[in-house]
Structure formats: C-alpha cells, structure tokens
C-alpha positions as CSV (number, residue, x, y, z in Angstrom):
1,X,-12.6,28.6,-25.1
2,X,-16.2,28.7,-23.7
3,X,-17.9,32.0,-23.2
4,X,-20.5,30.6,-20.8
5,X,-18.4,31.0,-17.7
6,X,-18.1,34.5,-16.4
7,X,-17.4,34.1,-12.7
8,X,-15.3,31.4,-11.0
9,X,-15.0,30.6,-7.3
10,X,-12.0,29.1,-5.6
11,X,-11.7,27.5,-2.2
12,X,-9.4,25.3,-0.1
13,X,-10.6,22.4,2.0
14,X,-9.2,19.6,4.2
15,X,-5.7,19.7,5.6
16,X,-3.6,22.6,4.6
17,X,-0.4,22.2,2.6
18,X,2.4,24.5,1.4
19,X,1.6,25.8,-2.1
20,X,-2.2,26.3,-1.5
21,X,-1.8,30.1,-1.4
22,X,0.3,30.0,-4.6
23,X,-2.5,28.0,-6.2
24,X,-5.2,30.5,-5.1
25,X,-3.0,33.3,-6.5
26,X,-2.7,31.5,-9.8
27,X,-6.4,30.9,-10.1
28,X,-7.3,34.5,-9.3
29,X,-4.7,36.0,-11.7
30,X,-5.7,33.5,-14.5
31,X,-9.3,34.6,-14.1
32,X,-8.1,38.3,-14.4
33,X,-6.1,37.4,-17.5
34,X,-9.2,36.0,-19.1
35,X,-11.4,38.8,-17.9
36,X,-13.3,36.6,-15.6
37,X,-14.6,37.5,-12.2
38,X,-13.2,35.5,-9.3
39,X,-14.8,34.9,-5.9
40,X,-12.8,33.4,-3.0
41,X,-14.8,31.2,-0.6
42,X,-13.5,31.2,3.0
43,X,-13.5,28.1,5.1
44,X,-14.1,25.6,2.4
45,X,-17.5,23.9,2.1
46,X,-18.7,25.4,5.3
47,X,-18.0,28.9,4.0
48,X,-19.9,27.9,0.9
49,X,-22.9,27.0,3.0
50,X,-22.7,30.2,5.0
51,X,-22.0,32.5,2.0
52,X,-18.6,33.5,3.3
53,X,-17.5,34.9,-0.1
54,X,-15.1,37.6,-1.1
55,X,-14.5,39.2,-4.6
56,X,-10.9,39.0,-5.7
57,X,-8.7,40.7,-8.2
58,X,-5.1,40.4,-9.3
59,X,-3.9,42.7,-6.5
60,X,-5.9,40.8,-3.8
61,X,-3.4,37.9,-4.0
62,X,-0.1,39.9,-3.8
63,X,2.6,38.8,-1.4
64,X,1.1,35.3,-0.7
65,X,3.1,33.1,-3.1
66,X,5.7,32.5,-0.4
67,X,3.3,31.9,2.5
68,X,2.5,28.4,3.8
69,X,-1.0,27.3,4.9
70,X,-4.0,28.9,3.2
71,X,-5.2,32.4,3.8
72,X,-8.7,31.3,2.8
73,X,-8.6,29.0,5.7
74,X,-10.0,25.5,5.8
75,X,-12.8,23.8,7.8
76,X,-14.5,20.4,8.1
77,X,-18.2,20.6,7.2
78,X,-20.5,17.9,8.4
79,X,-23.4,19.9,7.0
80,X,-22.1,19.7,3.5
81,X,-22.4,15.9,3.7
82,X,-26.2,16.3,3.8
83,X,-28.4,17.1,0.7
84,X,-29.8,20.0,2.6
85,X,-26.4,21.5,3.3
86,X,-25.3,21.1,-0.3
87,X,-28.5,22.8,-1.5
88,X,-27.8,25.8,0.7
89,X,-24.3,25.9,-0.8
90,X,-25.7,25.8,-4.3
91,X,-28.2,28.5,-3.7
92,X,-25.5,30.8,-2.4
93,X,-23.4,30.2,-5.5
94,X,-26.4,30.9,-7.8
95,X,-27.3,34.1,-5.8
96,X,-23.7,35.3,-6.4
97,X,-23.7,34.4,-10.1
98,X,-20.9,31.8,-9.7
99,X,-20.7,29.6,-12.8
100,X,-17.8,27.3,-12.0
101,X,-15.5,26.2,-9.1
102,X,-11.8,25.4,-8.5
103,X,-11.5,23.1,-5.5
104,X,-8.1,22.8,-3.8
105,X,-7.6,19.9,-1.5
106,X,-7.3,16.1,-1.2
107,X,-9.6,13.1,-1.6
108,X,-12.2,14.3,0.8
109,X,-12.4,17.6,-1.0
110,X,-12.7,15.9,-4.3
111,X,-15.4,13.4,-3.1
112,X,-17.5,16.4,-2.0
113,X,-16.8,18.2,-5.3
114,X,-17.8,15.2,-7.4
115,X,-21.1,14.6,-5.5
116,X,-21.9,18.4,-5.7
117,X,-21.2,18.7,-9.4
118,X,-23.3,15.6,-10.2
119,X,-26.2,16.9,-8.1
120,X,-26.3,20.4,-9.4
121,X,-24.4,20.4,-12.7
122,X,-21.9,23.1,-11.7
123,X,-18.5,22.7,-13.4
124,X,-15.7,21.9,-10.9
125,X,-12.0,21.3,-11.5
126,X,-9.8,20.0,-8.6
127,X,-6.2,20.9,-7.7
128,X,-4.5,18.3,-5.5
129,X,-3.2,19.9,-2.3
130,X,-1.9,17.4,0.3
131,X,1.6,16.6,1.6
132,X,1.0,12.9,1.5
133,X,1.2,12.7,-2.3
134,X,-1.5,10.0,-2.2
135,X,-3.7,11.2,-5.1
136,X,-3.7,9.3,-8.4
137,X,-3.3,11.4,-11.6
138,X,-0.3,13.4,-10.6
139,X,3.4,12.6,-9.7
140,X,3.4,15.4,-7.2
141,X,0.6,17.0,-5.0
142,X,1.0,20.5,-3.7
143,X,3.0,20.6,-0.6
144,X,4.7,17.2,-1.0
145,X,8.0,18.6,-2.1
146,X,8.0,21.2,0.7
147,X,7.2,18.5,3.3
148,X,10.1,16.4,2.1
149,X,12.5,19.2,2.5
150,X,11.1,20.0,6.0
151,X,11.5,16.4,7.1
152,X,15.0,16.1,5.7
153,X,16.0,19.3,7.5
154,X,14.5,18.0,10.8
155,X,16.3,14.6,10.4
156,X,19.6,16.3,9.7
157,X,19.2,18.1,13.0
158,X,18.2,14.9,14.9
159,X,21.2,13.1,13.5
160,X,23.5,15.7,15.0
161,X,22.2,14.7,18.5
162,X,22.1,11.0,17.6
163,X,25.8,11.0,16.6
164,X,26.9,13.1,19.6
165,X,25.3,10.6,22.1
166,X,25.5,7.3,20.2
167,X,21.7,7.1,20.1
168,X,19.1,5.3,18.0
169,X,16.2,7.6,17.0
170,X,12.9,6.5,15.7
171,X,11.5,9.5,13.7
172,X,7.8,9.4,12.9
173,X,6.6,11.2,9.8
174,X,3.2,11.7,8.3
175,X,1.8,9.0,6.0
176,X,-1.2,7.2,7.4
177,X,-1.9,5.2,4.3
178,X,1.2,5.7,2.1
179,X,4.9,5.9,2.7
180,X,6.0,8.4,0.1
181,X,7.3,11.0,2.6
182,X,9.1,8.4,4.7
183,X,10.7,6.6,1.8
184,X,12.0,9.7,-0.1
185,X,13.0,11.7,3.0
186,X,14.6,8.7,4.5
187,X,16.8,8.2,1.5
188,X,17.5,11.9,1.3
189,X,18.5,12.1,4.9
190,X,20.5,8.8,5.0
191,X,18.3,6.8,7.3
192,X,19.4,3.3,8.3
193,X,15.9,1.9,8.1
194,X,12.6,3.1,6.6
195,X,9.3,1.6,7.8
196,X,6.2,2.2,5.5
197,X,2.7,0.8,5.3
198,X,3.3,-0.8,1.9
199,X,6.1,-3.0,3.1
200,X,5.9,-5.0,6.3
201,X,9.5,-5.2,7.4
202,X,8.7,-7.2,10.5
203,X,10.1,-6.8,14.0
204,X,12.7,-9.6,13.6
205,X,14.1,-8.1,10.4
206,X,14.2,-4.7,12.1
207,X,16.3,-6.1,14.9
208,X,18.6,-7.9,12.5
209,X,19.1,-4.7,10.6
210,X,19.9,-2.7,13.7
211,X,22.3,-5.4,14.9
212,X,24.0,-5.5,11.5
213,X,24.4,-1.7,11.6
214,X,26.0,-2.0,15.1
215,X,28.4,-4.7,14.0
216,X,29.5,-2.7,10.9
217,X,30.7,0.1,13.2
218,X,27.7,2.4,13.3
219,X,27.4,4.0,16.7
220,X,24.1,5.8,16.0
221,X,21.1,5.1,13.7
222,X,18.0,6.9,12.3
223,X,14.9,4.8,11.6
224,X,12.1,6.7,9.7
225,X,8.6,5.4,10.5
226,X,5.5,6.4,8.5
227,X,2.6,6.9,10.9
228,X,0.7,4.2,9.1
229,X,3.4,1.5,9.4
230,X,1.9,-1.7,10.8
231,X,4.8,-3.6,12.4
232,X,4.0,-2.1,15.7
233,X,1.0,-0.4,17.3
234,X,2.9,2.9,17.3
235,X,6.4,4.3,17.3
236,X,6.6,4.2,21.1
237,X,5.9,0.4,21.1
238,X,8.7,0.0,18.6
239,X,11.0,1.9,20.9
240,X,10.1,-0.4,23.9
241,X,10.6,-3.5,21.7
242,X,14.1,-2.5,20.7
243,X,15.0,-1.4,24.2
244,X,14.0,-4.9,25.4
245,X,15.8,-6.9,22.7
246,X,18.8,-4.6,22.0
247,X,19.6,-3.1,25.4
248,X,22.9,-1.6,24.1
249,X,21.0,1.0,22.1
250,X,20.0,4.3,23.8
251,X,16.6,4.6,22.0
252,X,14.7,7.9,21.6
253,X,11.5,8.9,19.7
254,X,10.8,12.1,17.7
255,X,7.4,12.6,16.3
256,X,7.5,15.4,13.7
257,X,3.8,15.9,13.5
258,X,2.1,18.9,12.0
259,X,5.3,20.8,11.5
260,X,5.5,18.9,8.2
261,X,2.5,20.8,6.9
262,X,3.8,24.3,7.6
263,X,6.5,26.5,6.2
264,X,7.2,28.5,3.1
265,X,6.7,26.4,-0.1
266,X,9.7,25.4,-2.1
267,X,10.3,26.8,-5.5
268,X,9.0,23.5,-7.0
269,X,5.7,23.8,-5.2
270,X,5.3,27.4,-6.1
271,X,5.8,26.7,-9.8
272,X,3.6,23.6,-9.6
273,X,0.8,25.6,-8.0
274,X,1.1,28.3,-10.6
275,X,0.9,25.8,-13.4
276,X,-2.1,24.0,-11.8
277,X,-4.0,27.2,-11.3
278,X,-3.7,28.2,-14.9
279,X,-4.6,24.7,-16.1
280,X,-7.7,24.6,-13.8
281,X,-9.2,27.8,-15.0
282,X,-8.5,27.2,-18.6
283,X,-9.9,23.7,-18.4
284,X,-13.2,25.2,-17.1
285,X,-13.2,27.6,-20.1
286,X,-12.7,24.5,-22.3
287,X,-15.8,23.0,-20.9
288,X,-14.2,20.4,-18.7
289,X,-15.7,19.4,-15.3
290,X,-15.4,16.8,-12.6
291,X,-11.7,16.4,-13.3
292,X,-8.4,17.1,-11.4
293,X,-5.3,18.7,-12.8
294,X,-2.1,16.9,-12.2
295,X,1.6,16.7,-13.2
296,X,2.3,13.7,-15.4
297,X,5.6,13.4,-17.4
298,X,6.2,17.1,-16.7
299,X,2.9,18.1,-18.4
300,X,-0.4,19.3,-16.9
301,X,-3.0,16.6,-17.5
302,X,-6.6,16.0,-16.4
303,X,-7.8,13.0,-14.5
304,X,-11.5,12.3,-13.7
305,X,-12.1,13.0,-10.0
306,X,-13.5,9.5,-9.5
307,X,-10.2,7.9,-10.6
308,X,-8.2,10.3,-8.5
309,X,-10.3,9.4,-5.4
310,X,-10.6,5.7,-5.9
311,X,-7.1,4.9,-7.2
312,X,-4.1,3.9,-5.2
313,X,-0.7,5.4,-5.6
314,X,2.1,2.9,-5.9
315,X,5.3,2.9,-4.0
316,X,8.5,3.2,-6.1
317,X,10.2,-0.2,-5.7
318,X,13.4,1.2,-7.2
319,X,13.6,3.5,-4.2
320,X,13.1,0.5,-1.9
321,X,16.2,-1.1,-3.5
322,X,18.1,2.2,-3.2
323,X,17.2,2.4,0.4
324,X,18.5,-1.1,1.1
325,X,21.8,-0.5,-0.6
326,X,22.4,2.9,1.0
327,X,21.8,1.6,4.5
328,X,24.6,-0.9,4.3
C-alpha cells in the first residue's frame, strides 16, 4: 500500500440516502485502522469551498450506523461548478494537508469529483449513495435496499385501505429516469400493474389490464407508477383518465415522495456501506483514483467514474415477466 497518503477527507453530496452515515463511519474507522488522519467535510462541495472541516477519529462516528440521512449534511453548490470555486476548495484542502478524498453521492457528485481530480490531481474514490440505483458499476447503491423496504411497507398499508373500500390506488414512487424501485417494490408488494420509464405500457393497455383484473374478481388494485413514467403527464392525469373510462373504479392517488429517502438503513445497506468504505480507503492507499467502488457478483470492484456517470443501468427483463405473471 502507498505511504504517500497521510490524511483523507470524506464528504456526502447530492440527495441523502440511508446508509450514508454507515459509509462515513466505515471511512473514518478504516483510516484509523491504517493510522491515517481523517477529515470530515460538512455540506459537500460548498463546505469544501468554505473550509467547513472537522477532524474525526474512531469515536467520532459512534452510534451513527443505524441513522438515516447524513450527519455531515448535504448541499448543492453552484460555486463549485466554476473554476474559481474549485480553486478555493483545492486551496482549503492543501492548507489542511488533505491528500485524498472519498466522495459519497450520485452522478452529480461523481461528475464534480472527476472534474476536480483531473484539474488538481488530487486522488478521489467515489461511493455510490442514491436510492434510485441508477449508477453503473454496482448492483446496489447505498439506500436502494432501504428504499425498497420503505416502499413495500407503505404499499402494504395502502392495500389495507384499498381492500376495505374496493378502491384502485395509483402509488407514485421515486424513479425519474429509471424504474428499479417501482419494479422491485411492485413485485414485492403484489401490485397489479407497474409503470416505469423503460417500458411504455400505453393508456389502452393499462385500461385493458384493469378491466381484466376486475373481470377476474379483483375488487381492488394497486398500480405502482415511477415518477418518470411517460404514459401520462403525471399520476393525477392517469387517475382522471381511468375515472373517465372506467367509472366503476373508485380511484385514489398516493405520492410517497421523500419519505422513501428517510429511515434507518436495512442490515443490507449497513453491511454494504461498511464494505464500500473499507474498499474506498484501501483503494486510495493502493494508488487508485477517479474510480467508484461498487458491488458486482458480491465482490467489491472499481469502476472509472466516467463510466459510472455516462453509463445506463438496464432494467431486469426477467422481473418484467415475473410482474406480468404475478398480476394475473
């Protein structure tokens, strides 16, 4: 392992996700294990520009593995998008003797990290933290598993009301560009239909499916809608369309929103965060930079940040088939 790195900084950026605190904890304690100094940067890139730094040790991160969100907080930084802002950030890092960085976040975080590393030559390793699971180079991003469990739990509760009142519920979940949450949570919660950006079901087929469900004896239905689904302008337009064409349905809408980001991380996300933190720090010590740690075939692997950012995750077509069969 390299002896050039003596002090490592860690920060979170972009949208929060369950497991970020566990990842911070892992980075800090891995640094302590390897006798490295660790500096926490509060409020992401904006904190880097403003010098909002805090020295950490193994005890600084006690009792946070079970907490959702990020105790380092997160912020959007328009200033970091400028060369002058990035120069301020770099000067602060140098003044504090920081040799390398672990960046926890999504594609926006990694885009900034890649540009920053190339401009100033500071080694950076990324840890993917986003509930959408839309980063190439890992089968699971931090927070995805927790979000799935949160959504499933919410749908189970909504189904109780749907069944009691013979109602059709459209439940909107996060997923502006990808439908991983909708597809997996929909199957797990027994949804009758799942609408995702990758597959255009079409309004007519949706009506046919709902009519078929009604004829088969179903008195209530759950339709999961990823926020990026494109068969309607929004979930409320879908509700109005179904009300107009299938008036026998009592249609309601539930938008789960940001509750999907919160909550205590699952055991899976805590273990994943711990593994990623260790891999990130040890990759820096091995001389790696501009790469992201990820879970592939149950092993920690590295993917260039550029590939992680520019790549597109694929929807699992086997799950689409399972969804069709289970909704009969």
